[in-house]
C-alpha positions as CSV (number, residue, x, y, z in Angstrom):
1,M,82.2,255.1,136.9
2,D,80.6,252.7,134.4
3,A,80.8,255.4,131.7
4,L,84.5,255.9,132.5
5,R,85.1,252.2,132.3
6,D,83.3,251.9,129.0
7,K,85.4,254.8,127.6
8,E,88.6,253.2,128.7
9,E,87.6,249.8,127.2
10,K,86.9,251.5,123.8
11,T,90.2,253.3,123.6
12,M,92.6,250.6,124.7
13,T,93.4,249.0,121.3
14,K,97.1,249.3,120.5
15,L,98.6,249.9,117.1
16,S,101.6,247.7,116.2
17,V,103.1,248.7,112.8
18,N,104.4,245.9,110.6
19,I,107.5,247.3,108.8
20,N,108.1,244.4,106.4
21,K,107.2,246.5,103.3
22,I,109.9,249.1,104.3
23,A,112.4,246.2,104.1
24,V,111.1,245.2,100.7
25,I,112.0,248.6,99.3
26,R,115.4,248.4,100.8
27,N,116.1,245.0,99.5
28,S,115.0,245.9,96.0
29,R,118.2,248.0,95.6
30,G,120.6,246.6,98.1
31,G,122.3,248.8,100.7
32,N,120.5,250.3,103.6
33,L,118.0,252.7,102.1
34,P,115.5,253.0,103.6
35,D,116.9,252.1,107.0
36,V,114.4,249.8,108.6
37,V,115.7,250.4,112.1
38,L,115.6,254.2,111.7
39,A,112.0,253.9,110.3
40,A,111.0,251.8,113.2
41,T,112.3,254.2,115.8
42,R,110.6,257.1,113.9
43,I,107.3,255.1,113.9
44,E,107.6,254.7,117.6
45,G,108.2,258.4,118.0
46,F,105.1,259.1,115.9
47,G,102.9,257.3,118.4
48,A,102.8,253.6,117.5
49,D,102.5,251.2,120.4
50,G,104.7,248.6,118.9
51,I,106.6,247.2,115.9
52,T,105.8,244.0,114.2
53,V,108.2,242.0,111.9
54,H,107.7,238.8,110.1
55,P,111.0,237.3,109.0
56,R,110.8,234.5,106.5
57,P,113.6,232.0,105.7
58,D,114.3,233.5,102.3
59,G,115.0,237.0,103.8
60,R,112.9,238.7,101.1
61,H,112.0,241.5,103.4
62,I,112.8,241.6,107.2
63,R,116.0,239.6,107.9
64,Y,117.0,237.9,111.0
65,D,119.8,240.5,111.6
66,D,117.1,243.2,111.3
67,V,115.3,241.6,114.2
68,R,118.4,241.6,116.3
69,N,119.1,245.2,115.5
70,L,115.6,246.3,116.2
71,K,115.5,244.6,119.7
72,R,118.6,246.7,120.7
73,V,116.9,250.1,120.1
74,L,113.1,249.7,120.4
75,T,111.4,251.1,123.4
76,T,107.9,249.8,122.6
77,E,106.7,246.2,122.2
78,L,108.4,244.1,119.6
79,N,106.2,241.5,118.1
80,I,107.8,238.8,115.9
81,E,105.5,236.8,113.6
82,G,106.3,233.6,111.8
83,N,106.1,229.9,111.3
84,P,107.9,228.3,114.3
85,I,110.5,226.3,112.3
86,P,113.7,225.6,114.2
87,S,115.6,228.7,113.0
88,F,112.6,231.0,113.8
89,I,112.3,229.4,117.3
90,D,116.1,230.0,117.9
91,L,115.8,233.6,116.8
92,V,112.9,234.3,119.1
93,L,114.6,232.7,122.0
94,E,117.7,234.7,121.4
95,V,116.0,238.1,120.9
96,V,113.2,237.6,123.5
97,P,110.5,240.0,122.2
98,A,107.5,241.1,124.2
99,Q,105.3,238.9,121.9
100,V,105.7,236.1,119.4
101,T,102.8,235.4,117.0
102,L,102.8,231.9,115.6
103,V,101.7,231.9,111.9
104,P,101.4,228.7,109.8
105,D,102.7,230.2,106.6
106,A,104.6,228.1,104.0
107,H,108.1,229.1,103.1
108,D,107.0,230.3,99.7
109,A,103.8,232.1,100.8
110,I,103.5,235.6,99.4
111,T,101.7,236.6,102.6
112,S,99.9,234.8,105.4
113,N,96.8,233.1,104.1
114,A,95.3,230.9,106.9
115,G,95.2,230.4,110.6
116,W,96.3,227.4,112.6
117,D,94.2,224.3,113.0
118,T,94.8,224.4,116.7
119,L,93.2,221.1,117.3
120,A,95.2,219.1,114.8
121,N,98.4,220.9,115.8
122,R,97.8,221.0,119.6
123,E,100.8,218.9,120.6
124,F,103.2,220.9,118.5
125,L,101.8,224.3,119.4
126,T,101.8,223.4,123.1
127,G,105.4,222.5,123.0
128,V,106.5,225.6,121.2
129,T,104.4,227.8,123.5
130,R,106.0,226.2,126.5
131,R,109.5,227.0,125.2
132,F,108.6,230.7,124.7
133,H,106.9,231.0,128.1
134,E,110.1,229.8,129.7
135,K,111.7,233.0,128.4
136,G,108.7,235.1,129.5
137,I,107.5,235.8,126.0
138,R,103.8,236.4,125.4
139,V,102.4,233.9,122.8
140,S,99.7,234.8,120.3
141,V,98.4,232.2,117.9
142,F,97.1,233.2,114.4
143,V,93.7,231.8,113.8
144,D,90.7,232.0,111.5
145,P,87.5,233.4,113.1
146,V,86.3,230.0,114.3
147,A,85.3,229.5,117.9
148,E,86.8,226.0,118.0
149,M,90.2,227.2,116.8
150,V,90.1,230.0,119.4
151,A,89.4,227.5,122.2
152,G,92.1,225.2,120.8
153,A,94.6,228.0,121.1
154,K,93.7,228.3,124.8
155,A,94.2,224.5,125.2
156,C,97.7,225.0,123.7
157,G,98.6,227.5,126.4
158,A,98.5,230.6,124.3
159,D,98.1,234.0,125.9
160,R,96.3,235.6,123.0
161,V,94.9,234.8,119.6
162,E,95.3,237.0,116.5
163,L,92.2,236.9,114.3
164,Y,93.1,236.6,110.6
165,T,91.1,239.5,109.1
166,E,91.6,239.1,105.4
167,A,88.0,237.8,104.9
168,Y,86.6,240.7,106.9
169,A,88.5,243.2,104.8
170,R,87.5,241.5,101.6
171,E,83.8,241.4,102.5
172,Y,83.5,244.7,104.3
173,P,82.6,246.9,101.2
174,D,79.6,244.7,100.4
175,G,78.3,244.5,104.0
176,P,80.2,245.5,107.2
177,E,77.8,243.7,109.5
178,Q,77.9,240.4,107.7
179,A,81.7,240.7,107.3
180,V,82.4,241.3,111.0
181,A,79.8,238.8,112.4
182,P,82.1,235.7,112.6
183,Y,84.9,237.9,114.1
184,V,82.5,239.1,116.9
185,A,81.7,235.5,117.6
186,A,85.3,234.4,117.7
187,A,86.2,237.4,119.8
188,E,83.5,236.6,122.3
189,E,84.9,233.1,122.5
190,A,88.4,234.5,123.2
191,R,86.9,236.5,126.0
192,R,85.2,233.5,127.4
193,Q,88.4,231.6,127.3
194,G,90.3,234.4,129.1
195,L,92.5,235.0,126.0
196,G,93.8,238.3,124.9
197,L,92.8,239.4,121.4
198,N,94.8,240.7,118.5
199,A,93.8,241.2,114.9
200,G,95.6,241.7,111.6
201,H,95.7,241.3,107.9
202,D,94.3,243.9,105.4
203,L,93.0,246.2,108.1
204,S,93.0,249.7,106.7
205,L,91.7,253.3,107.2
206,E,88.6,252.2,105.5
207,N,87.6,249.3,107.7
208,L,89.6,249.6,111.0
209,R,87.2,251.8,112.9
210,Y,84.2,249.6,112.3
211,F,86.1,246.5,113.4
212,V,87.2,247.9,116.7
213,S,83.8,249.5,117.3
214,R,82.2,246.1,117.1
215,I,85.0,244.4,119.1
216,P,86.2,247.1,121.5
217,W,88.1,244.7,123.7
218,T,90.6,244.1,120.9
219,D,94.0,244.4,122.6
220,E,96.1,245.1,119.5
221,V,95.9,245.4,115.7
222,S,99.0,244.7,113.6
223,I,98.9,246.7,110.3
224,G,101.6,246.9,107.7
225,H,100.8,246.8,104.0
226,A,97.9,249.4,104.0
227,L,99.7,251.7,106.5
228,I,102.9,251.8,104.5
229,C,100.9,252.4,101.2
230,D,99.0,255.2,102.9
231,A,102.3,256.7,104.1
232,L,103.3,257.2,100.4
233,Y,100.3,259.6,100.1
234,Y,100.1,261.2,103.5
235,G,103.6,260.9,105.0
236,L,104.6,258.4,107.7
237,E,104.0,260.6,110.7
238,N,100.6,261.7,109.6
239,T,99.6,258.1,108.6
240,V,100.5,256.7,112.0
241,Q,98.4,259.4,113.6
242,L,95.5,258.7,111.2
243,Y,95.5,255.0,112.2
244,R,95.7,255.9,115.9
245,R,92.7,258.2,115.4
246,E,90.7,255.3,114.0
247,L,91.3,253.3,117.2
248,K,90.0,256.1,119.5
249,L,86.3,255.6,119.5
């Protein structure tokens, strides 16, 4: 029985595919090629457990209307990431995804580059989290791998934290054990706090398996840039399967 439980724990991590880069290609030419809604439904069919989108105010990739259209057709979990500015909050409350991930990115950020200071922003994050909970939306807070920030997310009422894994990916080639160490500590703090655990940013076929092998209680990884790049070489269906394979330890 213990062996079965251990096996189930090690295979539970879900794959949510971020489709922002597909929207970037579409927007570069105008029109609707590639069709992000069609791509998302295909990705679901290929075995992904969810779809992640990160709409920004300038609409340079996923747009607010894309989010509305996706909600109408997706059968897996929709995760909406973003900075909870008023227009974002209104969108999330309208669409009611399975999960919202709160990310403190500036309006002109190329990509997310830091987690929340959950201590300094406790009052704000608590209020936003409460509003989403009123709609039954699971709330994840994007944090750096720092125990105090994880505990702070719990104090704000979050259901999960998403660990910002850019540093892990950057340092992995020079030493996997050293790269993952702060993430293991932060993940252990999340477990002590009773928080669910997500991870994302620069996770790839190269470094994903090691991460989840060291933190097998990771609930979900959100992967976009690397996965869409790999799809150019391997094809979208095969790439989704390759990433799923890395999660099955």
